[in-house]
C-alpha positions in Angstrom: 149.3 28.0 95.7 152.0 30.4 96.7 155.5 30.3 95.4 158.6 31.9 97.0 160.9 33.4 94.4 164.1 35.3 94.4 164.5 37.9 91.8 167.0 40.7 91.0 165.4 44.0 89.7 167.0 47.2 88.8 165.5 50.1 90.6 165.8 53.9 89.5 166.9 55.8 92.5 166.8 59.3 91.0 170.0 61.3 91.3 171.7 58.2 92.8 171.2 56.3 89.5 170.0 52.8 88.9 170.9 50.0 91.4 170.1 46.2 91.6 167.9 45.0 94.5 167.5 41.5 95.5 163.9 40.6 96.2 162.3 37.7 97.9 158.6 37.5 97.0 155.6 35.4 97.6 153.8 34.9 94.3 150.5 33.4 93.3 150.1 33.2 89.4 146.9 34.6 87.8 144.3 32.2 86.8 142.4 32.2 83.5 138.8 33.1 83.0 136.5 30.2 82.3 133.9 31.0 79.8 131.7 27.9 80.2 131.6 24.8 82.4 131.8 21.4 80.8 127.9 21.1 81.3 127.4 24.3 79.5 126.7 26.5 82.4 128.4 30.0 82.6 131.9 30.0 83.8 133.8 32.3 86.2 136.3 35.0 86.0 140.0 34.2 86.7 141.9 35.8 89.6 144.7 38.2 89.0 148.3 37.3 90.1 149.2 38.3 93.6 152.6 39.3 94.9 154.0 40.2 98.2 157.4 41.6 98.9 158.8 39.5 101.7 162.2 41.1 101.6 164.3 43.6 99.4 168.1 44.2 99.8 170.7 46.2 98.2 173.9 44.5 99.3 173.6 43.9 102.9 171.2 46.8 103.4 167.4 45.8 104.0 165.4 48.2 102.0 162.0 46.5 102.3 160.5 49.2 104.6 161.8 52.0 102.3 160.0 50.8 99.2 157.1 52.8 98.0 153.6 51.2 97.6 154.1 51.2 93.8 151.8 49.3 91.5 154.5 49.6 88.7 157.0 47.8 90.9 154.5 45.1 91.8 153.6 44.7 88.1 157.4 44.4 87.3 157.7 41.7 90.0 154.7 39.9 88.6 156.1 39.9 84.9 159.5 38.5 86.3 157.9 36.0 88.6 155.9 34.8 85.6 159.0 34.4 83.4 160.8 32.4 86.3 157.7 30.2 86.6 157.5 29.7 82.9 161.3 28.8 82.8 160.9 26.2 85.6 157.8 24.7 84.0 159.6 24.3 80.7 162.6 22.7 82.4 160.2 20.3 84.2 158.4 19.6 81.1 161.7 18.6 79.2 162.9 16.6 81.9 159.6 14.6 82.0 159.8 14.1 78.2 163.4 13.0 78.4 162.6 10.5 81.1 159.7 9.2 79.1 161.8 8.9 76.0 164.4 6.9 78.1 161.7 4.6 79.2 159.9 4.1 76.0 159.8 0.4 74.9 160.9 -0.8 78.4 158.8 -3.2 80.4 
């Protein structure tokens, strides 16, 4: 399942220095390897995370077409997207636990 995520990443522009860029990405988290199936059969390898840059802006300037095809940039976006997903999941988990606590002992 693909997630659209907004991120701010600092880019090194050489002699222009470092500047923040706003990214909108499409992100599919990595899946884990499955060593064995429940019936004992061999499992299958997981899939790596996938990221696609939908847009990138510095202020009002669209820099999407100017970005180099850079694995390091894509890796950084994946790391940041993983962190955003983890924070959202933890927030959702805490909200569910809170609701469950409020409803405990209630008919």
